[in-house]
C-alpha positions in Angstrom: 0.0 0.0 0.0 1.3 3.4 -0.9 2.1 5.8 1.9 1.7 9.6 1.9 4.8 11.6 1.5 3.9 13.7 4.6 3.9 10.5 6.7 7.4 9.5 5.4 8.7 13.0 5.9 7.4 13.1 9.4 9.5 10.1 10.3 12.7 11.7 9.0 15.1 13.2 11.4 15.4 17.0 11.3 18.9 16.7 9.8 17.6 14.3 7.1 14.7 16.7 6.3 17.2 19.6 6.0 19.5 17.6 3.7 16.5 16.6 1.5 15.2 20.2 1.3 18.7 21.5 0.4 19.0 18.8 -2.4 15.6 19.6 -3.7 16.4 23.3 -3.8 19.6 22.6 -5.7 17.7 20.5 -8.2 15.2 23.3 -8.8 18.0 25.8 -9.3 19.7 23.9 -12.1 17.9 21.9 -14.8 18.2 21.3 -18.5 15.7 23.1 -20.8 13.6 19.9 -21.4 13.2 19.4 -17.7 12.3 23.1 -17.2 9.7 22.8 -19.9 8.2 19.7 -18.3 8.2 21.4 -14.9 6.3 24.3 -16.4 3.7 21.8 -17.6 4.4 22.2 -21.3 4.8 19.6 -24.1 7.2 20.2 -27.0 4.2 20.7 -29.2 2.7 23.4 -26.9 6.0 25.2 -26.7 6.4 25.0 -30.5 3.0 26.6 -30.9 4.0 29.4 -28.6 7.3 29.9 -30.4 5.6 29.6 -33.8 8.0 26.8 -34.9 7.6 23.1 -35.5 8.0 20.5 -32.7 11.3 19.1 -34.0 12.8 22.6 -33.7 12.0 22.6 -30.0 13.6 19.1 -29.7 16.8 20.4 -31.4 17.0 23.4 -29.1 16.6 21.2 -26.0 19.5 19.0 -27.1 21.9 21.9 -27.9 24.8 22.7 -25.7 25.5 26.0 -27.5 23.0 28.5 -28.8 22.4 32.2 -29.3 21.2 34.1 -26.2 18.2 35.4 -28.3 17.2 31.8 -29.0 17.4 30.9 -25.3 15.6 34.1 -24.3 12.7 33.3 -26.7 12.5 29.8 -25.3 12.4 31.0 -21.7 9.9 33.8 -22.4 7.6 31.4 -24.2 7.5 29.4 -21.0 6.5 32.6 -19.1 10.0 33.4 -17.7 12.6 36.0 -18.0 16.3 35.4 -18.9 19.0 37.1 -16.9 22.7 36.7 -17.6 24.8 36.8 -14.4 28.6 36.6 -14.2 29.8 35.1 -10.9 33.2 35.9 -9.5 34.8 34.9 -6.2 34.1 38.4 -4.8 30.5 38.7 -6.1 28.0 38.4 -9.0 27.2 40.9 -11.7 24.1 41.0 -13.9 25.1 41.7 -17.5 22.7 44.3 -18.8 23.7 44.3 -22.5 21.2 41.5 -23.1 18.2 43.0 -21.3 17.6 45.5 -24.0 17.6 43.0 -27.0 13.8 43.2 -27.5 13.7 47.0 -27.1 16.3 47.4 -29.8 14.3 45.2 -32.2 11.1 47.2 -31.9 
């Protein structure tokens, strides 16, 4: 018989719960585009319709390891998000603004 997650979680030690929550947060902070699309509740066909492309184009984008920022931005915006480019250094992080005005320059 299946058990409810809340019951299983209640039996975990506080330290185990903390470790599980930290791992879950890390997994949510980093994921491939295909997993992000699925987490947003979209199929490749639905996303293709939003992007006004064919489904195979979405599949190719999700497999790419290198792409234009404009392509990635369109993909993220079609899912309802906003793309930010952040450079991280040992002494802090900097948001790169050059890319935030891409759509404004097109119009």
